[in-house]
N, C-alpha and C positions, 0 to 999 in steps of 0.2 A: 719042242714044249716055247723054247724060247721066244719063237716065230709068234705064237700065240700071244703071249704075255705081250709083245712087240706091238700085235693089231690092237690086239685090249688097251692099249695105253691109250692114245690118242681118243675114243673113247672115256676111258675117266675121267682126262683132265679135262675135257668139253665138259660131262657130269657135275664135276668138280667147280666150275666156273660157276656155270649156268645155277649152280643151288648157294654159290655166293652172291649172287645177285638179288638185293629185296628191292626194287624200283615199287616202291609206294606211291599214287599219285590219288591224291585228295580232292574231289571235288564237290566244291561247298556249294550244298544246295538251301532254296530258302523256301516254305512251306506258305509263307502269308507275307503282307508287308511288316505285322507287326515283328516277328523272328526276324526281319531282316533289322528293323529297327532296333533291336532287342541287338542283335552281330553287332551293330556298329558300336554301339554306345558300350560294349563291353571293355577293357583295359586290355593293353597285349598280357602276353605272356608275362610270367617273373623270366630273368632269363641268369642263366643256375641254375646251382645248388641249392637247392632249403634240407637248409640241418633243423634237425630236433636238435640237439645238445650242443654247443659249442664251448669253449674256452671262456668268452665274456658273452652272456646275456644281454640282449638288447634290453632297455631300461627307460623308463619314464624318465625325462628330464627336471633338473631345479637341484640339484645336490652337488652336483660338481664341483661348483666354488666352497664348498664346508669344509675340504682338508680330509675325510675321511675314509677307515679303510677300505678295501673291498666289501666285506659286509655289511658294514655300519653305508655304505652309499644305494645298495643294490636294499636294507629297510627302509629309510628316507626314499628311495624312486618309488618303493613301493608305496609306503603313507600318502608320499603323494600323491601315484596315479589313483589309488581308494579313494582321496579326499575329489582328486577332479571328477570321478564316475560317480561319487556317492551325493555330489553336490548337481550335478548335471540329471540325475537319473530322476524316470517321472514314473511314479507307481501303475500300471493299469487301475482303471479306475473297474473293472470288471473284477479282475485279483483283487482288489484292494475290496469291492463286495462279498466275492465270495471267499475269505480268508486267507487265499493262498497264498505261503510260505515258501522258499526253503531256496533250493540254487539253481541256477541256469548256468551254461555255459560256454563263454565263446572263443572262437578258433581264427588265425588270422596269420598275415607273414611280416614281421617288420623287417620290410625289403634293405637294401645296401646303404640306399639313402636315408632312412630312416621312416620313411612311410610307411603305411599298415593298405595292405588289399588280400585280397581274399575271404573278408568276414565275413564265415560263419555260424549258426547256432549248433550246435554239437548236443545239446543237454535244453531241455524248458521243461519247465515246470504245466503240470496239469490241471488244465481250466477248463470248464464249460465255455466252450467260444459260439455257442447258439445265443447266451446270454441277450438280455436285450441292451443290456449296457455295456456289452465286449468292441473293447476298441483295439487292443492287440495285446500280443502275450508276454510276457512277461522279457522274456528272449531278445524279443523286436524291441521292446525299451530297451534294454540294456543294448541291443543294436546299432540302437540309432544315436546314446549315449558314444561309443566309439568311431561311429563316422561324424559325430560332432566333432572327435578330439581327432583325427585322422585332419581334421580341416586346418584346426585349428594347433596344432601341438605336430612338431618334430624327436619320433623318437632317438636316441641314440641306439646305433646301429648294435646289433651282435658280431664276434668276434673273433676267427680261429685263424689261428699262427699269424696274428696279427693285421689281417685283413679282414676287413668288412664285406658281412657275407647276407645271407635271406635265412631270415629264423623263426622255422615257425610257433606259436606264444600260443598257447593254452591261457585263457582268463577267465576262474568263476567267480559268477556277479550272486550275491546272496541277496534275497529279496525277504525283506523279515518283517514287520507292522508294529 
């Protein structure tokens, strides 16, 4: 009986070795030149983990010199961010004409260096996209403001255990006539 176990031992070791190998070969394929151009323009992936909740959430700058406590600092930064968004937001023509109101939700990552990446619309308002005056959705209008914000403003990055980290940020934007 011991002989049979010893004979099976090399097979068992080989099986464990083979199963532990996880070779993944990724060969990028490009169907057409337009896809190739898109692939080149995409930013590199974000390095490190992406947190949803951290000890110190990222915030819009502009209130640091006022000597505020943590809660007041958060409120001040939120007010400044809202002021920036609503002063730059252009209500889409078709949405105005269709009397569309409500809330869109944009999600993005505030990176360790305070830049905004991976911006996307996670909730948009319903409107007739076939209307003659259709220019863009409310979500697209909000996204344009955030893209402008990213070029002009560096956020104060979120922190976990005293170190800057990447944090997913979800931002509701209200549209009201």
